[in-house]
VOLOZA-200430 format. One line per field, with one value per atom (N, C-alpha, C): residue in three letters; atom name; x, y, z. Coordinates in Angstrom, 3 decimals. Layout:
// VOLOZA-200430
residuo <- c(ALA,...)
atomo <- c(CA,...)
c1 <- c(X,...)
c2 <- c(Y,...)
c3 <- c(Z,...)
***
This chain:
// VOLOZA-200430
residuo <- c(UNK,UNK,UNK,UNK,UNK,UNK,UNK,UNK,UNK,UNK,UNK,UNK,UNK,UNK,UNK,UNK,UNK,UNK,UNK,UNK,UNK,UNK,UNK,UNK,UNK,UNK,UNK,UNK,UNK,UNK,UNK,UNK,UNK,UNK,UNK,UNK,UNK,UNK,UNK,UNK,UNK,UNK,UNK,UNK,UNK,UNK,UNK,UNK,UNK,UNK,UNK,UNK,UNK,UNK,UNK,UNK,UNK,UNK,UNK,UNK,UNK,UNK,UNK,UNK,UNK,UNK,UNK,UNK,UNK,UNK,UNK,UNK,UNK,UNK,UNK,UNK,UNK,UNK,UNK,UNK,UNK,UNK,UNK,UNK,UNK,UNK,UNK,UNK,UNK,UNK,UNK,UNK,UNK,UNK,UNK,UNK,UNK,UNK,UNK,UNK,UNK,UNK,UNK,UNK,UNK,UNK,UNK,UNK,UNK,UNK,UNK,UNK,UNK,UNK,UNK,UNK,UNK,UNK,UNK,UNK,UNK,UNK,UNK,UNK,UNK,UNK,UNK,UNK,UNK,UNK,UNK,UNK,UNK,UNK,UNK,UNK,UNK,UNK,UNK,UNK,UNK,UNK,UNK,UNK,UNK,UNK,UNK,UNK,UNK,UNK,UNK,UNK,UNK,UNK,UNK,UNK,UNK,UNK,UNK,UNK,UNK,UNK,UNK,UNK,UNK,UNK,UNK,UNK,UNK,UNK,UNK,UNK,UNK,UNK,UNK,UNK,UNK,UNK,UNK,UNK,UNK,UNK,UNK,UNK,UNK,UNK,UNK,UNK,UNK,UNK,UNK,UNK,UNK,UNK,UNK,UNK,UNK,UNK,UNK,UNK,UNK,UNK,UNK,UNK,UNK,UNK,UNK,UNK,UNK,UNK,UNK,UNK,UNK,UNK,UNK,UNK,UNK,UNK,UNK,UNK,UNK,UNK,UNK,UNK,UNK,UNK,UNK,UNK,UNK,UNK,UNK,UNK,UNK,UNK,UNK,UNK,UNK,UNK,UNK,UNK,UNK,UNK,UNK,UNK,UNK,UNK,UNK,UNK,UNK,UNK,UNK,UNK,UNK,UNK,UNK,UNK,UNK,UNK,UNK,UNK,UNK,UNK,UNK,UNK,UNK,UNK,UNK,UNK,UNK,UNK,UNK,UNK,UNK,UNK,UNK,UNK,UNK,UNK,UNK,UNK,UNK,UNK,UNK,UNK,UNK,UNK,UNK,UNK,UNK,UNK,UNK,UNK,UNK,UNK,UNK,UNK,UNK,UNK,UNK,UNK,UNK,UNK,UNK,UNK,UNK,UNK,UNK,UNK,UNK,UNK,UNK,UNK,UNK,UNK,UNK,UNK,UNK,UNK,UNK,UNK,UNK,UNK,UNK,UNK,UNK,UNK,UNK,UNK,UNK,UNK,UNK,UNK,UNK,UNK,UNK,UNK,UNK,UNK,UNK,UNK,UNK,UNK,UNK,UNK,UNK,UNK,UNK,UNK,UNK,UNK,UNK,UNK,UNK,UNK,UNK,UNK,UNK,UNK,UNK,UNK,UNK,UNK,UNK,UNK,UNK,UNK,UNK,UNK,UNK,UNK,UNK,UNK,UNK,UNK,UNK,UNK,UNK,UNK,UNK,UNK,UNK,UNK,UNK,UNK,UNK,UNK,UNK,UNK,UNK,UNK,UNK,UNK,UNK,UNK,UNK,UNK,UNK,UNK,UNK,UNK,UNK,UNK,UNK,UNK,UNK,UNK,UNK,UNK,UNK,UNK,UNK,UNK,UNK,UNK,UNK,UNK,UNK,UNK,UNK,UNK,UNK,UNK,UNK,UNK,UNK,UNK,UNK,UNK,UNK,UNK,UNK,UNK,UNK,UNK,UNK,UNK,UNK,UNK,UNK,UNK,UNK,UNK,UNK,UNK,UNK,UNK,UNK,UNK,UNK,UNK,UNK,UNK,UNK,UNK,UNK,UNK)
atomo <- c(N,CA,C,N,CA,C,N,CA,C,N,CA,C,N,CA,C,N,CA,C,N,CA,C,N,CA,C,N,CA,C,N,CA,C,N,CA,C,N,CA,C,N,CA,C,N,CA,C,N,CA,C,N,CA,C,N,CA,C,N,CA,C,N,CA,C,N,CA,C,N,CA,C,N,CA,C,N,CA,C,N,CA,C,N,CA,C,N,CA,C,N,CA,C,N,CA,C,N,CA,C,N,CA,C,N,CA,C,N,CA,C,N,CA,C,N,CA,C,N,CA,C,N,CA,C,N,CA,C,N,CA,C,N,CA,C,N,CA,C,N,CA,C,N,CA,C,N,CA,C,N,CA,C,N,CA,C,N,CA,C,N,CA,C,N,CA,C,N,CA,C,N,CA,C,N,CA,C,N,CA,C,N,CA,C,N,CA,C,N,CA,C,N,CA,C,N,CA,C,N,CA,C,N,CA,C,N,CA,C,N,CA,C,N,CA,C,N,CA,C,N,CA,C,N,CA,C,N,CA,C,N,CA,C,N,CA,C,N,CA,C,N,CA,C,N,CA,C,N,CA,C,N,CA,C,N,CA,C,N,CA,C,N,CA,C,N,CA,C,N,CA,C,N,CA,C,N,CA,C,N,CA,C,N,CA,C,N,CA,C,N,CA,C,N,CA,C,N,CA,C,N,CA,C,N,CA,C,N,CA,C,N,CA,C,N,CA,C,N,CA,C,N,CA,C,N,CA,C,N,CA,C,N,CA,C,N,CA,C,N,CA,C,N,CA,C,N,CA,C,N,CA,C,N,CA,C,N,CA,C,N,CA,C,N,CA,C,N,CA,C,N,CA,C,N,CA,C,N,CA,C,N,CA,C,N,CA,C,N,CA,C,N,CA,C,N,CA,C,N,CA,C,N,CA,C,N,CA,C,N,CA,C,N,CA,C,N,CA,C,N,CA,C,N,CA,C,N,CA,C,N,CA,C,N,CA,C,N,CA,C,N,CA,C,N,CA,C,N,CA,C,N,CA,C,N,CA,C,N,CA,C,N,CA,C,N,CA,C,N,CA,C,N,CA,C,N,CA,C,N,CA,C,N,CA,C,N,CA,C,N,CA,C,N,CA,C,N,CA,C,N,CA,C,N,CA,C,N,CA,C,N,CA,C,N,CA,C,N,CA,C,N,CA,C,N,CA,C,N,CA,C)
c1 <- c(-19.897,-19.109,-19.331,-20.567,-20.862,-20.101,-20.039,-19.304,-17.837,-17.236,-15.829,-15.634,-16.581,-16.471,-16.612,-17.544,-17.721,-16.472,-15.887,-14.656,-13.535,-13.413,-12.361,-12.545,-13.787,-14.060,-13.709,-14.154,-13.854,-12.348,-11.681,-10.242,-9.517,-9.905,-9.254,-9.456,-10.647,-10.963,-10.261,-10.026,-9.415,-7.936,-7.351,-5.924,-5.544,-6.516,-6.178,-6.256,-5.506,-5.520,-5.681,-6.611,-6.805,-6.228,-5.282,-4.653,-5.097,-5.116,-5.466,-4.192,-4.263,-3.181,-3.295,-2.281,-2.292,-3.490,-3.966,-5.106,-6.446,-6.412,-7.633,-8.194,-7.607,-8.062,-7.552,-8.327,-7.898,-6.760,-5.749,-4.656,-5.132,-4.483,-4.815,-4.710,-5.716,-5.657,-4.404,-3.819,-2.667,-3.188,-2.944,-3.292,-2.048,-2.049,-0.861,-0.429,-1.392,-1.055,-0.438,-1.167,-0.732,0.449,0.394,1.398,2.652,2.547,3.693,4.134,3.201,3.571,4.043,3.280,3.665,5.030,5.289,6.621,7.740,7.463,8.459,8.780,7.735,7.951,8.662,8.265,8.897,10.404,10.786,12.211,12.960,12.303,12.965,13.036,11.991,11.914,12.657,12.615,13.199,12.302,12.471,11.624,12.341,11.681,12.164,11.018,11.179,10.076,9.772,10.715,10.547,10.672,9.956,10.000,11.450,11.759,13.116,13.033,14.102,14.095,13.992,13.124,12.894,12.269,12.896,12.365,11.867,12.616,12.212,11.162,10.889,9.929,10.369,9.413,9.714,8.819,9.323,8.579,8.730,7.917,7.973,7.596,8.007,7.651,8.352,7.578,8.108,7.924,8.439,8.401,7.077,6.270,5.012,5.341,5.068,5.412,4.454,5.016,4.227,3.899,2.648,2.198,0.907,0.206,-1.025,-2.125,-2.069,-3.107,-2.706,-1.511,-0.994,-1.869,-2.309,-3.139,-4.435,-5.048,-6.275,-6.043,-4.890,-4.555,-4.396,-3.685,-3.521,-4.876,-5.765,-7.100,-7.855,-7.719,-8.423,-7.861,-6.543,-5.908,-5.900,-5.780,-5.726,-6.782,-8.060,-9.123,-9.149,-8.506,-8.548,-7.351,-6.454,-5.308,-5.686,-5.049,-5.371,-4.727,-5.266,-4.694,-3.259,-3.048,-1.707,-0.713,-1.123,-0.257,0.062,-0.973,-0.775,0.215,0.103,1.015,2.444,2.587,3.917,4.564,3.763,4.299,4.760,3.928,4.248,5.480,5.676,6.815,8.071,7.960,9.120,9.386,8.446,8.635,8.289,7.642,7.348,7.532,7.746,7.945,6.642,6.567,5.481,6.053,5.184,5.616,5.706,6.338,6.411,5.006,4.123,2.745,2.016,2.234,1.614,2.170,3.477,4.091,3.528,3.302,2.716,1.305,0.524,-0.839,-0.813,0.091,0.225,0.683,1.629,2.136,1.012,0.245,-0.856,-1.888,-2.203,-3.173,-2.695,-1.465,-0.936,-0.663,-0.217,0.034,-1.255,-2.345,-3.643,-4.061,-3.923,-4.303,-3.464,-2.174,-1.283,-1.498,-1.773,-2.084,-3.334,-4.354,-5.602,-5.386,-4.538,-4.211,-3.515,-2.561,-1.841,-2.807,-3.706,-4.706,-5.581,-5.961,-6.806,-6.022,-4.783,-3.963,-3.630,-3.318,-2.931,-4.153,-5.267,-6.492,-6.748,-7.901,-8.198,-8.059,-8.545,-8.494,-7.046,-6.252,-4.835,-4.108,-4.282,-3.598,-3.943,-5.233,-5.672,-5.132,-4.742,-4.218,-2.730,-2.081,-0.640,-0.325,0.862,1.299,1.403,1.184,1.213,2.518,3.623,4.932,5.008,4.468,4.474,3.552,2.376,1.463,2.148,2.873,3.564,4.589,5.366,6.397,5.785,4.693,4.014,3.456,2.878,2.400,3.533,4.689,5.853,6.313,6.398,6.829,5.809,4.540,3.501,3.634,3.895,4.100,5.266,6.292,7.501,7.374,6.250,6.007,6.550,7.140,7.787,6.796,5.841,4.914,3.991,3.449,2.501,3.191,4.495,5.218,5.566,5.429,5.723,4.717,5.189,4.257,3.267,3.551,2.659,1.545,1.562,0.520,-0.323,-0.128,-0.942,-2.218)
c2 <- c(13.476,14.180,13.570,13.230,12.639,11.334,10.520,9.249,9.503,10.512,10.839,11.247,12.016,12.419,11.214,10.306,9.106,8.235,8.109,7.333,7.949,9.266,9.952,9.736,9.814,9.603,8.178,7.194,5.802,5.577,6.142,5.970,6.487,7.649,8.239,7.362,6.826,6.050,4.700,4.075,2.752,2.772,3.952,4.056,3.892,3.803,3.673,5.031,5.163,6.375,5.973,6.620,6.354,7.545,7.278,8.345,8.250,9.378,9.437,9.324,8.525,8.459,9.656,9.892,11.037,11.028,9.844,9.774,9.894,10.175,10.365,9.080,7.930,6.659,6.504,5.784,5.508,4.492,4.779,3.849,2.862,1.718,0.759,1.474,1.301,1.973,1.567,2.532,2.286,2.194,1.078,0.931,1.327,2.544,3.086,2.180,1.643,0.789,-0.526,-1.242,-2.578,-2.531,-1.620,-1.600,-0.807,0.095,0.960,0.877,1.111,1.195,-0.137,-1.195,-2.503,-2.961,-2.917,-3.318,-2.428,-1.134,-0.213,-0.595,-0.798,-1.171,-2.511,-3.462,-4.779,-4.643,-3.804,-3.653,-2.898,-1.954,-1.159,-1.891,-2.621,-3.243,-4.582,-5.369,-6.703,-7.629,-8.918,-9.915,-10.556,-10.548,-11.245,-12.111,-13.436,-14.317,-14.358,-13.906,-13.956,-12.532,-12.246,-10.918,-10.513,-9.250,-8.722,-7.325,-6.906,-5.577,-4.467,-3.482,-2.400,-1.210,-0.039,1.216,1.121,0.524,0.434,-0.628,-1.469,-2.561,-3.699,-4.345,-5.439,-5.337,-5.872,-5.963,-7.371,-7.700,-9.010,-8.853,-9.805,-9.772,-8.644,-7.774,-6.620,-5.355,-5.367,-4.178,-3.941,-4.981,-4.819,-4.683,-3.505,-3.212,-3.950,-4.589,-5.332,-4.370,-3.926,-2.992,-3.518,-2.677,-3.090,-3.547,-3.132,-3.527,-4.757,-5.291,-6.384,-7.631,-8.022,-9.218,-9.055,-7.889,-7.621,-7.652,-7.139,-7.169,-8.608,-9.419,-10.828,-11.530,-11.230,-11.825,-11.427,-10.168,-9.666,-10.263,-10.307,-10.774,-12.301,-12.957,-14.429,-14.953,-14.860,-15.192,-16.658,-17.544,-18.967,-19.402,-18.477,-18.816,-18.696,-19.514,-19.551,-18.390,-18.143,-17.126,-17.518,-18.816,-19.318,-18.966,-19.179,-18.838,-17.353,-16.523,-15.065,-14.660,-15.264,-14.948,-15.385,-16.533,-17.022,-16.124,-15.640,-14.720,-13.438,-12.890,-11.627,-11.751,-12.907,-13.099,-13.562,-13.877,-14.342,-15.823,-16.563,-17.998,-18.820,-18.181,-18.871,-17.891,-18.434,-17.618,-17.481,-16.423,-16.306,-16.623,-17.041,-17.350,-16.050,-16.141,-14.990,-14.554,-15.527,-15.201,-14.479,-14.903,-14.219,-12.804,-12.659,-11.328,-10.429,-10.999,-10.234,-9.762,-10.632,-10.266,-9.137,-9.217,-8.145,-6.851,-6.946,-5.775,-5.090,-5.857,-5.292,-4.629,-5.278,-4.741,-3.405,-3.368,-2.145,-1.057,-1.427,-0.425,0.313,-0.424,0.200,1.129,0.665,1.484,2.744,2.624,3.783,4.757,4.244,5.091,5.915,5.250,5.943,6.965,6.631,7.577,8.810,8.602,9.725,10.601,9.979,10.716,11.578,11.024,11.752,12.890,12.614,13.612,14.802,14.517,15.578,16.318,15.635,16.193,15.471,14.870,14.019,14.761,15.970,16.720,17.022,17.435,17.726,16.436,15.399,14.129,13.577,13.586,13.024,13.788,15.048,15.854,15.613,14.888,14.653,13.588,13.645,12.573,11.241,10.148,8.819,8.549,8.952,8.724,9.414,10.606,11.353,10.664,10.235,9.506,8.262,7.558,6.345,6.666,7.724,8.070,8.556,9.301,9.722,8.494,7.566,6.316,5.539,5.520,4.824,5.457,6.769,7.458,7.294,7.204,6.965,5.549,4.581,3.188,3.106,3.840,3.814,4.690,5.423,6.225,7.634,8.024,9.327,10.459,10.254,11.317,11.709,10.736,11.043,11.528,11.380,11.910,13.378,13.892,15.303,16.170,17.247,18.135,18.800,18.808,19.424,18.498,17.238,16.304,15.800,16.279,15.831,16.609)
c3 <- c(-21.383,-20.391,-19.008,-18.676,-17.386,-17.215,-18.273,-18.205,-17.898,-18.496,-18.239,-16.785,-16.224,-14.827,-13.903,-14.225,-13.423,-13.490,-14.683,-14.840,-14.022,-14.067,-13.322,-11.832,-11.337,-9.918,-9.518,-10.309,-10.015,-10.053,-11.040,-11.169,-9.948,-9.463,-8.305,-7.076,-6.899,-5.713,-5.672,-6.817,-6.794,-7.164,-7.313,-7.585,-9.034,-9.938,-11.355,-12.030,-13.076,-13.875,-15.324,-16.016,-17.442,-18.192,-19.075,-19.845,-21.292,-21.953,-23.366,-24.202,-25.250,-26.213,-27.149,-27.957,-28.873,-29.811,-30.182,-31.103,-30.365,-29.065,-28.291,-27.693,-28.034,-27.490,-26.054,-25.246,-23.880,-23.888,-23.101,-22.871,-21.801,-21.710,-20.664,-19.313,-18.447,-17.141,-16.360,-15.687,-14.827,-13.400,-12.765,-11.360,-10.582,-10.061,-9.396,-8.246,-7.520,-6.372,-6.850,-7.691,-8.132,-9.094,-10.069,-11.133,-10.793,-9.815,-9.525,-8.061,-7.126,-5.717,-5.153,-5.372,-4.817,-5.352,-6.669,-7.141,-6.571,-6.448,-5.882,-4.436,-3.634,-2.234,-2.118,-2.952,-2.945,-3.177,-4.123,-4.436,-3.339,-2.685,-1.637,-0.303,0.028,1.346,1.434,0.378,0.451,1.261,1.072,1.734,2.907,4.044,5.238,5.753,5.747,6.119,7.626,8.432,9.891,10.442,11.527,12.148,12.422,12.128,12.309,12.936,13.638,14.264,13.213,13.487,12.528,13.244,13.179,13.720,15.156,16.017,17.411,17.676,16.722,16.863,15.965,15.343,14.421,13.190,12.080,10.828,10.294,9.289,8.659,7.192,6.381,4.957,4.238,3.603,2.885,3.724,4.932,5.769,6.469,6.659,7.399,8.875,9.424,10.814,11.748,12.757,13.731,14.873,14.883,15.916,16.522,17.236,17.898,16.961,15.704,14.742,13.922,14.161,13.339,13.402,14.595,14.723,13.932,14.034,13.285,11.783,11.363,9.938,9.465,10.257,9.884,9.817,10.760,10.738,9.476,9.088,7.909,6.618,6.502,5.270,5.177,6.329,6.376,7.350,6.995,7.948,8.400,7.661,8.018,8.871,9.146,9.986,11.462,12.274,13.705,14.467,15.648,16.540,16.913,17.113,17.446,16.323,15.068,13.929,13.933,14.137,14.145,15.229,16.408,17.508,17.181,16.542,16.170,15.119,14.149,13.144,13.824,14.694,15.376,16.261,16.870,17.778,17.059,15.770,15.012,15.175,15.773,15.976,14.740,13.770,12.510,11.364,10.196,9.001,8.227,7.425,6.470,5.089,4.199,2.838,2.032,0.886,-0.013,-0.450,-0.709,-1.093,0.041,1.263,2.403,2.550,2.344,2.409,1.311,0.119,-0.993,-0.637,-0.002,0.391,1.425,2.391,3.384,2.728,1.822,1.120,0.337,-0.405,-1.195,-0.280,0.827,1.784,2.354,2.823,3.429,2.394,1.202,0.162,-0.170,-0.303,-0.601,0.541,1.767,2.919,3.040,2.819,2.938,1.786,0.601,-0.553,-0.256,0.275,0.613,1.724,2.701,3.776,3.209,2.320,1.701,0.925,0.202,-0.586,0.325,1.439,2.398,3.064,3.474,4.170,3.265,2.018,1.088,0.540,0.550,-0.032,-1.342,-1.457,-2.611,-3.934,-3.997,-5.255,-5.653,-4.697,-4.960,-5.345,-4.545,-4.789,-6.173,-6.507,-7.783,-8.988,-8.793,-9.900,-10.148,-9.260,-9.375,-10.420,-11.002,-11.912,-11.151,-11.846,-11.221,-10.489,-11.066,-10.442,-9.077,-8.981,-7.717,-6.708,-7.161,-6.273,-5.711,-6.577,-6.145,-5.070,-5.257,-4.269,-2.958,-3.033,-1.803,-1.085,-1.835,-1.246,-0.590,-1.226,-0.685,0.627,0.638,1.868,2.984,2.625,3.632,4.176,3.312,3.730,4.705,4.427,5.255,6.501,6.619,7.810,7.750,6.641,6.561,6.294,5.401,5.013,6.164,6.863,7.932,9.204,9.306,10.464,10.299,9.107,8.863,9.614,10.260,10.967,10.014,8.724,7.745,7.286,7.697,7.262,8.416,9.606,10.757,10.855)
***
């Protein structure tokens, strides 16, 4: 029983869910972030290699909003890139590759998923079906969930 509780705790923290098959065997773990949220966001956002106007500012890649934390995010995700490169990406003077956009998407999807989990309450969030978690993560990525007066 303790092992099951530890598995459930680990699963909740890393975005994976382990489901039981009818015969009681564990199904392959579902990584809600990697297997569901990232593909969903990719399909909804579309890829833009250069900064474009978005919500009163600019975004790049798969809807990564360029705000005050953008330079720090680029430093974290791409530690070997120069400050000059980061400034050019932010200003739209250079493009990012699809692989770079994927890395930014994965980074932000994980962060927004964790934010949604914290805002809703970990116990409540973890009890939701994976599909619902994915949609809440998507709305958080898009800025809709955290803008609600009920989630501040």
